[in-house]
Backbone as a ProteinNet text record, in pm:
[ID]
protein_1_A
[PRIMARY]
MVVRIQSVHFTADQKLIDFIQKKMDKLDTFYDRVVDADVYLKLENTNTRENKIVEIKVNVPGNDLVVKKIASSFEEATDLCTEVLSRQLRKEKEKVKMA
[TERTIARY]
1114.3	1050.8	1025	1015.3	911.1	788.1	708.9	536.6	491.2	435.2	339.7	217.5	115.8	-22.7	-121.9	-143.9	-264.6	-382.7	-463.3	-629.1	-700.5	-796.9	-834.8	-931.8	-1039.1	-1137.1	-1204	-1075.5	-1117.5	-981.7	-1006.1	-906.1	-936.9	-836.5	-794.3	-760	-812.1	-810.1	-670.2	-604.2	-471.1	-468.9	-545.2	-586	-546	-641.4	-600.6	-476.8	-391.9	-303.9	-183.1	-211.3	-81.6	-115.9	-190.3	-241.6	-195.3	-210.1	-141.7	25.6	32.4	192.4	267.8	168.7	259.8	237.3	141.5	117.3	241.2	271.9	403	496.4	528.9	649.7	653.6	601	589.8	679.6	605.4	660	815.8	895.9	1043.4	1120.3	1033.1	1057.9	1092.6	964.8	1040.8	1144.1	1129.7	1290.3	1318.7	1449	1493.9	1578.3	1506.4	1580.5	1414.5	1338.2	1225.2	1312.5	1241.7	1249.5	1183.5	1028.3	954.9	834.7	737.9	600.5	495.1	444.8	323.7	169.6	66.5	-67.7	-149.9	-257.6	-376.9	-513.1	-556.3	-757.2	-792.3	-907.5	-1013.4	-1141.7	-1221.2	-1371.1	-1441.8	-1524.7	-1568.3	-1733.2	-1747.1	-1904.4	-2022.3	-2015.1	-2111.5	-2186	-2368.9	-2392.6	-2422.8	-2270.9	-2236	-2146.7	-2134	-2082.1	-1907.8	-1853.5	-1781	-1674.9	-1679.3	-1654	-1503.5	-1470.1	-1327.6	-1222.5	-1132.7	-1028.7	-863.2	-773.6	-653.7	-551.3	-463.7	-383.3	-212.7	-144.7	11.3	79.4	159.7	297.3	431.9	488.5	661.1	725.5	846.3	944	1076.3	1097.2	1251.3	1336.5	1473.1	1543	1517.3	1487.9	1504.6	1344.8	1220.5	1104.4	1023.4	877	772.1	683	654.7	553.3	414.1	277.9	168.2	33.9	-45.3	-158.6	-273.3	-399	-492.7	-639.2	-704.2	-809.1	-894.3	-1020.8	-1113.2	-1212.7	-1285.7	-1358.7	-1398.6	-1494.4	-1561	-1539.5	-1370.2	-1325.2	-1133.4	-1107.9	-967.8	-896.4	-899	-816	-816.7	-929.5	-950.2	-922.4	-852.2	-858.6	-721.9	-633.7	-445.2	-459.1	-517.4	-451.7	-487.2	-556.5	-529.4	-397.1	-417.1	-289.4	-98.6	-199	-12.4	-20.9	-110.5	-71.6	-3.8	-97.7	-74.3	116	150.6	228.8	404.1	353.3	374.3	482.4	368.4	380	523.1	488.8	552.8	686.5	715.7	874.6	929.3	825.4	966.7	972	893.4	932.5	1028.7	1006.7	1189	1236.2	1292.3	1370.6	1478.9	1351	1464.8	1514.3	1452.8	1501.5	1667.9	1664	1766.5	1875.8	1793	1943.4	1955.8	1900.6	1922.1	2022.5	1996.6	2088.8	2218.4
-612.3	-546.9	-656.3	-670.3	-801.3	-733.3	-767.5	-718.1	-859	-806.5	-886.7	-814.8	-914.2	-973.5	-983.8	-934.5	-925.5	-933	-1050.9	-974.3	-1024.5	-931.1	-930.2	-1015.6	-1142.4	-1199.4	-1222.3	-1243.3	-1336.7	-1333.7	-1440.3	-1485.5	-1431.5	-1356.4	-1277.6	-1377.8	-1392.3	-1475.9	-1430.9	-1519.7	-1499.6	-1397.4	-1370.9	-1274.5	-1123.9	-1137.4	-994.5	-948.1	-1037.5	-1106.9	-1049.4	-1139.4	-1089.8	-924.7	-870.5	-714.5	-649.6	-701.8	-624.4	-539.6	-703	-703.6	-687.6	-660.7	-561.7	-453.6	-384.6	-233.4	-163.9	-299.3	-237.9	-242.1	-364.6	-361.1	-185.2	-178.9	-85.2	45.2	100	143	204	47.5	11.1	156.1	140.2	315.7	412.7	489.9	607.5	591.4	532.3	486.8	416.7	331.5	253.5	128.4	238.2	237.1	177.7	102.8	93.8	-29.5	-57.5	-269.3	-299.3	-324.2	-413	-294.1	-416.2	-343.9	-404.9	-396	-455.3	-397.2	-505.3	-446.4	-510.5	-430.8	-450.3	-470.8	-594.8	-607.9	-584.8	-482.9	-515.5	-463.7	-524.3	-503.2	-474.1	-340.3	-255.1	-284.3	-320.2	-381.6	-202.6	-175	-39.2	-103.5	35.5	-49.2	38.2	59	169.9	45.5	71	-9.2	-15.6	155.6	146.6	148	-6.9	-76	-171.5	-120.7	-183.2	-182.3	-140.2	-44.1	-182.3	-72.1	-98.1	-14.7	-60.3	25.3	-65.3	87	26.8	74.3	1.1	44.9	63.2	174.3	66	153	67.7	99.1	153.5	268.1	315.1	350.4	377.8	405.4	520.2	519.4	598.2	717	607.7	667.8	577.8	541.1	452.5	577.2	503.9	524.1	498.8	566.2	486.9	534.7	517.3	543.9	435.8	478.8	418.1	484.5	392.3	420.5	331.2	412.8	322.5	315.5	252.3	219.6	105.2	105.3	-6.1	-137.3	-128.7	-234.6	-251.3	-361.5	-327.1	-319.3	-301.5	-307.5	-117.3	-78.9	78	174.9	66.4	100.2	96.2	-11.2	-37.7	102.7	92.7	174	321.6	409.9	482.5	502.3	387.3	401.8	449.1	335.6	333.7	507	566.6	637.9	791.4	795.8	854.2	835.1	711.6	620.8	678.2	713.1	695.9	885.3	935.8	1113.2	1114.3	1034.8	1053.2	995.5	891.1	853.1	913	994.4	1133.4	1181.3	1227.4	1325.9	1314.9	1186.2	1116.8	1119.8	1081.7	1058.7	1244.4	1325	1464.4	1565.4	1396.7	1465.9	1457.6	1332.7	1232.2	1270.6	1348.6	1399.8	1551.1	1610.8	1720.8	1750.5	1627.8	1654.2	1642.8
-389.3	-208.7	-182.7	-60.6	30.6	99.7	24.1	83.9	134.5	261.5	329.4	344.5	278.4	295.4	416.9	478.4	601	527.3	534.7	527.8	720.6	738.8	869	808.3	865.9	930.3	775.3	697.3	519.5	523.3	366.4	286.7	175.5	118.4	-14.3	-136.8	-211.7	-358.1	-446	-473	-534.8	-639.3	-725.9	-766.6	-773.4	-625.2	-581	-509.5	-409.6	-416.7	-497.9	-558.1	-697.4	-771.5	-784	-822.9	-714.4	-618.6	-464.5	-501.8	-513	-499.3	-664.3	-779.6	-918.5	-884.2	-817.7	-779.3	-661.3	-584.9	-465.2	-545.3	-648.3	-705.3	-812.8	-843.8	-927.5	-872.1	-712.7	-618.8	-588.2	-659.1	-672	-731.8	-844.2	-997.6	-913.6	-768.7	-732.9	-662.9	-615.3	-434	-418.2	-469.9	-464.7	-366.2	-254.9	-47.8	-27.1	-41.9	48.1	88.1	185.8	250.3	270.3	282.6	264.1	320.6	301.5	335.1	365	427.7	498.9	470.2	360.4	369.4	422.4	524.5	551.8	464.2	493.7	398.4	525.3	503.9	610.8	567.8	594.2	582.5	685.5	697.9	780.8	782.6	881.1	881.7	899.1	776.3	782.3	695.4	627	541.8	393.6	390	287.4	166.5	71.3	-38.2	56.8	28.9	20	147.2	207.4	317.1	349.4	210.4	171.6	245	333.8	338.9	355.8	283.5	278.4	367	391.3	466.7	466.6	415	332.6	476.6	481.8	558.3	492.5	481.5	385.1	447.3	482.5	508.3	454	498	415.3	537	525.4	647.9	683.1	822.8	874.4	881.5	800.5	838.4	781.7	815.8	801.8	724.8	613.6	575.4	536.6	612.7	605.5	568.1	483.1	378.3	397.4	447	445.3	365.3	295.6	216.7	191.1	191.7	192.2	93.8	15.3	-123.8	-117.4	-261.3	-286.9	-326.4	-365	-372.5	-343.4	-313.6	-228.1	-372.3	-490.6	-627.7	-619.2	-613.2	-589.9	-478.1	-385.5	-222	-305.4	-354.3	-361.3	-463.6	-541.5	-702.4	-584.4	-509.3	-470.6	-346.3	-259.5	-193.2	-202.9	-378.1	-443.1	-482.1	-534.8	-583.4	-489.1	-392.9	-215.2	-221.2	-197.2	-203.7	-302.1	-421.1	-501.8	-452.2	-446.5	-443.8	-288.4	-181.4	-50.1	-132.4	-170.8	-193.8	-227.8	-360.1	-461.2	-369.4	-230.7	-220.1	-111.1	-37.7	44.8	-60.9	-145.7	-231.3	-249.6	-301.1	-278	-132	-22.6	68.4	127.6	36.6	53	-35.1	-121.6	-225.2	-185.7	-116.1	-76.5	39.5	164	280.5	228.4
[MASK]
+++++++++++++++++++++++++++++++++++++++++++++++++++++++++++++++++++++++++++++++++++++++++++++++++++

């Protein structure tokens, strides 16, 4: 799967990029028709610890799945996003099987 990672107003280190790529590659096991994905990493200007935003947009034929999560680390937010996406991809696969 082609994954485009964009960090807004900061530079993501290679370790974080590799972590995200690994998590996104696992999504192929749930639904093999995924075309590509866009991952946006953002820092929110707040006083709370939970200020890291990960937004993932996955393109599948006929649909776009978008998930946005806020957490105290980018890794935690990525985990939350991929959990939700795995459920959505399973549902999408079931819809295709029914049709």
